[in-house]
PALO-894156 format. One record per atom (N, C-alpha, C): residue in three letters; x negated, y negated, z negated; atom name; residue number from 0; chain. Coordinates in nm, 3 decimals, m for minus. Atoms other than C-alpha are relative to their C-alpha. Example, Ala and Ser with C-alpha at 12.3 -4.5 7.8 and 13.67 -1.06 7.14 Angstrom:
BEGIN
residuo, px, py, pz, atomo, num, cadena
ALA, m0.089, 0.119, 0.000, N, 0, A;
ALA, m1.230, 0.450, m0.780, CA, 0, A;
ALA, m0.090, m0.120, 0.000, C, 0, A;
SER, 0.082, 0.119, 0.006, N, 1, A;
SER, m1.367, 0.106, m0.714, CA, 1, A;
SER, 0.077, m0.109, m0.073, C, 1, A;
//
This chain:
BEGIN
residuo, px, py, pz, atomo, num, cadena
MET, 0.061, 0.097, m0.089, N, 0, A;
MET, 3.324, 0.131, m16.844, CA, 0, A;
MET, m0.138, m0.039, m0.048, C, 0, A;
LYS, 0.128, 0.041, 0.055, N, 1, A;
LYS, 3.043, 0.039, m17.079, CA, 1, A;
LYS, m0.106, 0.109, 0.021, C, 1, A;
THR, 0.097, m0.109, m0.021, N, 2, A;
THR, 2.879, 0.383, m17.050, CA, 2, A;
THR, m0.045, 0.006, 0.144, C, 2, A;
LYS, 0.039, 0.001, m0.141, N, 3, A;
LYS, 2.884, 0.354, m16.671, CA, 3, A;
LYS, m0.107, m0.108, 0.026, C, 3, A;
LYS, 0.100, 0.106, m0.014, N, 4, A;
LYS, 2.691, 0.026, m16.696, CA, 4, A;
LYS, m0.134, 0.042, m0.060, C, 4, A;
ILE, 0.124, m0.046, 0.064, N, 5, A;
ILE, 2.438, 0.182, m16.934, CA, 5, A;
ILE, m0.069, 0.104, 0.086, C, 5, A;
ILE, 0.058, m0.103, m0.087, N, 6, A;
ILE, 2.388, 0.481, m16.705, CA, 6, A;
ILE, m0.061, m0.064, 0.124, C, 6, A;
THR, 0.051, 0.069, m0.119, N, 7, A;
THR, 2.347, 0.254, m16.403, CA, 7, A;
THR, m0.128, m0.077, m0.031, C, 7, A;
LEU, 0.120, 0.075, 0.040, N, 8, A;
LEU, 2.098, 0.031, m16.585, CA, 8, A;
LEU, m0.117, 0.094, m0.027, C, 8, A;
THR, 0.105, m0.097, 0.028, N, 9, A;
THR, 1.901, 0.333, m16.707, CA, 9, A;
THR, m0.056, 0.057, 0.129, C, 9, A;
PHE, 0.043, m0.052, m0.130, N, 10, A;
PHE, 1.890, 0.473, m16.354, CA, 10, A;
PHE, m0.085, m0.102, 0.075, C, 10, A;
LEU, 0.077, 0.104, m0.070, N, 11, A;
LEU, 1.770, 0.142, m16.209, CA, 11, A;
LEU, m0.137, m0.023, m0.064, C, 11, A;
VAL, 0.129, 0.014, 0.068, N, 12, A;
VAL, 1.497, 0.110, m16.472, CA, 12, A;
VAL, m0.090, 0.118, 0.035, C, 12, A;
PHE, 0.077, m0.119, m0.036, N, 13, A;
PHE, 1.388, 0.468, m16.398, CA, 13, A;
PHE, m0.055, m0.011, 0.142, C, 13, A;
ILE, 0.045, 0.015, m0.140, N, 14, A;
ILE, 1.371, 0.399, m16.022, CA, 14, A;
ILE, m0.108, m0.107, 0.009, C, 14, A;
LEU, 0.102, 0.106, 0.001, N, 15, A;
LEU, 1.178, 0.076, m16.083, CA, 15, A;
LEU, m0.132, 0.052, m0.055, C, 15, A;
LEU, 0.120, m0.059, 0.059, N, 16, A;
LEU, 0.933, 0.262, m16.306, CA, 16, A;
LEU, m0.068, 0.095, 0.098, C, 16, A;
CYS, 0.056, m0.095, m0.098, N, 17, A;
CYS, 0.888, 0.533, m16.042, CA, 17, A;
CYS, m0.066, m0.072, 0.116, C, 17, A;
LEU, 0.056, 0.072, m0.114, N, 18, A;
LEU, 0.828, 0.284, m15.763, CA, 18, A;
LEU, m0.128, m0.074, m0.034, C, 18, A;
THR, 0.119, 0.077, 0.037, N, 19, A;
THR, 0.569, 0.088, m15.957, CA, 19, A;
THR, m0.113, 0.087, m0.053, C, 19, A;
SER, 0.104, m0.085, 0.057, N, 20, A;
SER, 0.376, 0.388, m16.085, CA, 20, A;
SER, m0.069, 0.088, 0.103, C, 20, A;
CYS, 0.063, m0.082, m0.104, N, 21, A;
CYS, 0.273, 0.541, m15.753, CA, 21, A;
CYS, m0.132, m0.065, 0.043, C, 21, A;
ALA, 0.131, 0.050, m0.040, N, 22, A;
ALA, m0.099, 0.492, m15.697, CA, 22, A;
ALA, m0.062, 0.101, 0.095, C, 22, A;
PRO, 0.064, m0.094, m0.090, N, 23, A;
PRO, m0.301, 0.643, m15.414, CA, 23, A;
PRO, m0.099, 0.089, m0.073, C, 23, A;
SER, 0.094, m0.091, 0.064, N, 24, A;
SER, m0.510, 0.945, m15.502, CA, 24, A;
SER, m0.142, m0.055, 0.013, C, 24, A;
GLY, 0.135, 0.052, 0.001, N, 25, A;
GLY, m0.867, 0.863, m15.591, CA, 25, A;
GLY, m0.008, m0.141, m0.057, C, 25, A;
ALA, 0.000, 0.135, 0.054, N, 26, A;
ALA, m0.761, 0.533, m15.748, CA, 26, A;
ALA, m0.058, m0.004, m0.141, C, 26, A;
THR, 0.053, m0.007, 0.135, N, 27, A;
THR, m0.889, 0.651, m16.085, CA, 27, A;
THR, m0.093, 0.119, m0.014, C, 27, A;
GLU, 0.088, m0.114, 0.026, N, 28, A;
GLU, m1.156, 0.880, m16.223, CA, 28, A;
GLU, 0.053, 0.085, m0.114, C, 28, A;
TYR, m0.063, m0.078, 0.106, N, 29, A;
TYR, m0.920, 1.013, m16.490, CA, 29, A;
TYR, 0.040, 0.137, 0.053, C, 29, A;
GLN, m0.035, m0.136, m0.042, N, 30, A;
GLN, m0.877, 1.390, m16.470, CA, 30, A;
GLN, 0.138, 0.034, m0.053, C, 30, A;
TYR, m0.139, m0.022, 0.038, N, 31, A;
TYR, m0.506, 1.466, m16.471, CA, 31, A;
TYR, 0.022, 0.143, m0.046, C, 31, A;
GLY, m0.033, m0.131, 0.055, N, 32, A;
GLY, m0.371, 1.755, m16.679, CA, 32, A;
GLY, 0.147, 0.029, 0.015, C, 32, A;
PHE, m0.139, m0.044, m0.007, N, 33, A;
PHE, m0.028, 1.900, m16.755, CA, 33, A;
PHE, 0.097, m0.118, 0.010, C, 33, A;
PHE, m0.095, 0.111, 0.000, N, 34, A;
PHE, 0.149, 1.571, m16.832, CA, 34, A;
PHE, m0.016, m0.088, 0.123, C, 34, A;
GLY, 0.019, 0.071, m0.126, N, 35, A;
GLY, m0.007, 1.401, m16.530, CA, 35, A;
GLY, 0.070, 0.071, 0.114, C, 35, A;
GLY, m0.070, m0.080, m0.100, N, 36, A;
GLY, 0.121, 1.685, m16.313, CA, 36, A;
GLY, 0.150, m0.009, m0.015, C, 36, A;
LEU, m0.143, 0.013, 0.027, N, 37, A;
LEU, 0.459, 1.659, m16.480, CA, 37, A;
LEU, 0.053, m0.133, 0.055, C, 37, A;
TRP, m0.042, 0.131, m0.049, N, 38, A;
TRP, 0.482, 1.288, m16.403, CA, 38, A;
TRP, m0.007, m0.008, 0.152, C, 38, A;
HIS, 0.013, 0.006, m0.145, N, 39, A;
HIS, 0.356, 1.327, m16.046, CA, 39, A;
HIS, 0.108, 0.083, 0.068, C, 39, A;
GLY, m0.111, m0.077, m0.055, N, 40, A;
GLY, 0.617, 1.595, m15.986, CA, 40, A;
GLY, 0.132, m0.072, m0.010, C, 40, A;
ILE, m0.124, 0.076, 0.016, N, 41, A;
ILE, 0.892, 1.371, m16.120, CA, 41, A;
ILE, 0.009, m0.109, 0.105, C, 41, A;
ILE, m0.003, 0.108, m0.098, N, 42, A;
ILE, 0.793, 1.086, m15.888, CA, 42, A;
ILE, m0.022, 0.050, 0.143, C, 42, A;
TYR, 0.026, m0.055, m0.134, N, 43, A;
TYR, 0.733, 1.321, m15.594, CA, 43, A;
TYR, 0.107, m0.040, 0.102, C, 43, A;
PRO, m0.097, 0.044, m0.099, N, 44, A;
PRO, 1.068, 1.241, m15.425, CA, 44, A;
PRO, m0.021, m0.145, 0.045, C, 44, A;
ILE, 0.030, 0.139, m0.036, N, 45, A;
ILE, 0.972, 0.872, m15.435, CA, 45, A;
ILE, m0.124, m0.004, 0.090, C, 45, A;
SER, 0.122, m0.004, m0.080, N, 46, A;
SER, 0.629, 0.958, m15.293, CA, 46, A;
SER, 0.026, 0.046, 0.143, C, 46, A;
ILE, m0.035, m0.044, m0.135, N, 47, A;
ILE, 0.790, 1.134, m14.999, CA, 47, A;
ILE, 0.046, m0.120, 0.083, C, 47, A;
TRP, m0.041, 0.121, m0.070, N, 48, A;
TRP, 0.959, 0.807, m14.907, CA, 48, A;
TRP, m0.120, m0.089, 0.033, C, 48, A;
GLY, 0.119, 0.080, m0.023, N, 49, A;
GLY, 0.626, 0.629, m14.944, CA, 49, A;
GLY, m0.087, 0.054, 0.111, C, 49, A;
SER, 0.083, m0.060, m0.105, N, 50, A;
SER, 0.454, 0.875, m14.712, CA, 50, A;
SER, 0.049, m0.038, 0.140, C, 50, A;
MET, m0.052, 0.044, m0.130, N, 51, A;
MET, 0.682, 0.757, m14.430, CA, 51, A;
MET, m0.056, m0.136, 0.038, C, 51, A;
PHE, 0.054, 0.133, m0.026, N, 52, A;
PHE, 0.519, 0.415, m14.465, CA, 52, A;
PHE, m0.151, m0.005, m0.019, C, 52, A;
GLY, 0.146, m0.004, 0.003, N, 53, A;
GLY, 0.156, 0.530, m14.480, CA, 53, A;
GLY, m0.061, 0.029, m0.135, C, 53, A;
PHE, 0.051, m0.032, 0.133, N, 54, A;
PHE, 0.124, 0.607, m14.853, CA, 54, A;
PHE, m0.035, 0.148, m0.005, C, 54, A;
ASN, 0.041, m0.139, 0.005, N, 55, A;
ASN, m0.072, 0.927, m14.910, CA, 55, A;
ASN, m0.063, 0.026, m0.136, C, 55, A;
GLY, 0.055, m0.021, 0.133, N, 56, A;
GLY, m0.109, 1.006, m15.278, CA, 56, A;
GLY, 0.095, 0.072, m0.093, C, 56, A;
ALA, m0.100, m0.068, 0.083, N, 57, A;
ALA, 0.158, 1.244, m15.403, CA, 57, A;
ALA, m0.062, 0.091, m0.104, C, 57, A;
ILE, 0.066, m0.093, 0.092, N, 58, A;
ILE, m0.085, 1.486, m15.569, CA, 58, A;
ILE, m0.139, m0.054, m0.032, C, 58, A;
ALA, 0.133, 0.048, 0.042, N, 59, A;
ALA, m0.390, 1.382, m15.771, CA, 59, A;
ALA, m0.105, 0.103, 0.041, C, 59, A;
THR, 0.105, m0.092, m0.043, N, 60, A;
THR, m0.702, 1.533, m15.619, CA, 60, A;
THR, m0.096, 0.033, m0.113, C, 60, A;
PHE, 0.090, m0.021, 0.113, N, 61, A;
PHE, m0.901, 1.499, m15.941, CA, 61, A;
PHE, 0.085, 0.046, m0.118, C, 61, A;
ASN, m0.088, m0.053, 0.105, N, 62, A;
ASN, m0.702, 1.730, m16.172, CA, 62, A;
ASN, m0.066, 0.119, m0.067, C, 62, A;
THR, 0.057, m0.111, 0.078, N, 63, A;
THR, m0.758, 2.011, m16.422, CA, 63, A;
THR, 0.028, 0.137, 0.060, C, 63, A;
GLY, m0.027, m0.129, m0.064, N, 64, A;
GLY, m0.629, 2.282, m16.191, CA, 64, A;
GLY, 0.133, 0.059, m0.044, C, 64, A;
PHE, m0.121, m0.075, 0.033, N, 65, A;
PHE, m0.380, 2.531, m16.334, CA, 65, A;
PHE, 0.099, m0.080, m0.082, C, 65, A;
THR, m0.094, 0.074, 0.086, N, 66, A;
THR, m0.234, 2.307, m16.604, CA, 66, A;
THR, 0.067, m0.114, 0.076, C, 66, A;
TYR, m0.059, 0.107, m0.081, N, 67, A;
TYR, m0.183, 2.020, m16.358, CA, 67, A;
TYR, 0.110, 0.056, 0.090, C, 67, A;
TYR, m0.097, m0.058, m0.092, N, 68, A;
TYR, m0.007, 2.242, m16.106, CA, 68, A;
TYR, 0.117, 0.065, m0.074, C, 68, A;
LEU, m0.109, m0.052, 0.081, N, 69, A;
LEU, 0.198, 2.404, m16.383, CA, 69, A;
LEU, 0.098, m0.113, m0.033, C, 69, A;
GLY, m0.086, 0.115, 0.027, N, 70, A;
GLY, 0.331, 2.063, m16.487, CA, 70, A;
GLY, 0.067, m0.052, 0.125, C, 70, A;
PHE, m0.057, 0.047, m0.127, N, 71, A;
PHE, 0.382, 1.962, m16.123, CA, 71, A;
PHE, 0.114, 0.090, 0.043, C, 71, A;
GLY, m0.104, m0.095, m0.040, N, 72, A;
GLY, 0.579, 2.277, m16.046, CA, 72, A;
GLY, 0.121, m0.006, m0.091, C, 72, A;
PHE, m0.109, 0.009, 0.096, N, 73, A;
PHE, 0.785, 2.247, m16.363, CA, 73, A;
PHE, 0.086, m0.123, 0.028, C, 73, A;
SER, m0.078, 0.121, m0.025, N, 74, A;
SER, 0.886, 1.892, m16.279, CA, 74, A;
SER, 0.071, 0.005, 0.136, C, 74, A;
ILE, m0.071, m0.018, m0.127, N, 75, A;
ILE, 0.974, 1.988, m15.920, CA, 75, A;
ILE, 0.130, 0.077, m0.027, C, 75, A;
LEU, m0.123, m0.071, 0.038, N, 76, A;
LEU, 1.220, 2.236, m16.075, CA, 76, A;
LEU, 0.099, m0.094, m0.067, C, 76, A;
ILE, m0.087, 0.099, 0.064, N, 77, A;
ILE, 1.357, 1.952, m16.289, CA, 77, A;
ILE, 0.064, m0.089, 0.106, C, 77, A;
ASP, m0.054, 0.081, m0.109, N, 78, A;
ASP, 1.397, 1.740, m15.972, CA, 78, A;
ASP, 0.113, 0.074, 0.071, C, 78, A;
ILE, m0.102, m0.080, m0.070, N, 79, A;
ILE, 1.592, 2.022, m15.804, CA, 79, A;
ILE, 0.126, 0.011, m0.085, C, 79, A;
ILE, m0.116, m0.011, 0.089, N, 80, A;
ILE, 1.817, 2.069, m16.108, CA, 80, A;
ILE, 0.077, m0.132, m0.004, C, 80, A;
ILE, m0.067, 0.131, 0.001, N, 81, A;
ILE, 1.889, 1.694, m16.117, CA, 81, A;
ILE, 0.074, m0.023, 0.130, C, 81, A;
LEU, m0.066, 0.020, m0.129, N, 82, A;
LEU, 1.967, 1.684, m15.745, CA, 82, A;
LEU, 0.124, 0.087, 0.015, C, 82, A;
VAL, m0.116, m0.089, m0.006, N, 83, A;
VAL, 2.199, 1.985, m15.770, CA, 83, A;
VAL, 0.111, m0.053, m0.091, C, 83, A;
GLY, m0.098, 0.057, 0.092, N, 84, A;
GLY, 2.370, 1.827, m16.071, CA, 84, A;
GLY, 0.067, m0.124, 0.056, C, 84, A;
LEU, m0.058, 0.120, m0.059, N, 85, A;
LEU, 2.418, 1.499, m15.886, CA, 85, A;
LEU, 0.092, 0.034, 0.117, C, 85, A;
SER, m0.083, m0.036, m0.114, N, 86, A;
SER, 2.558, 1.673, m15.579, CA, 86, A;
SER, 0.131, 0.067, m0.043, C, 86, A;
ASN, m0.122, m0.062, 0.048, N, 87, A;
ASN, 2.814, 1.862, m15.791, CA, 87, A;
ASN, 0.095, m0.096, m0.069, C, 87, A;
SER, m0.087, 0.092, 0.072, N, 88, A;
SER, 2.949, 1.554, m15.963, CA, 88, A;
SER, 0.073, m0.094, 0.093, C, 88, A;
//
C-alpha cells in the first residue's frame, strides 16, 4: 500500500513539473541541444493537450539541429515505451 502511494505521488509531481515547464517557442534566446530536445520530447504528450487550447510551442525553433532532434526522437521513443507499458499493466 505504501509503494502505491509513493508511485502515485511521484506521478503527480512529474505531471505537475511537466505542466509548469511548457513555455511557448521563442520565449528564450537559449539554443537548445540534446538535453533540451530530450526534455521537450518527454513533455510532448502534455504539449499536445495544450495545443487544443491555443498553445503552440512543442518544439523549440532556436535549436542546435541534429543533436536537438536526436534527443527529441529518443524521448518520443521513451514516451511510446511508457505508454505501451502502462497499457499492458
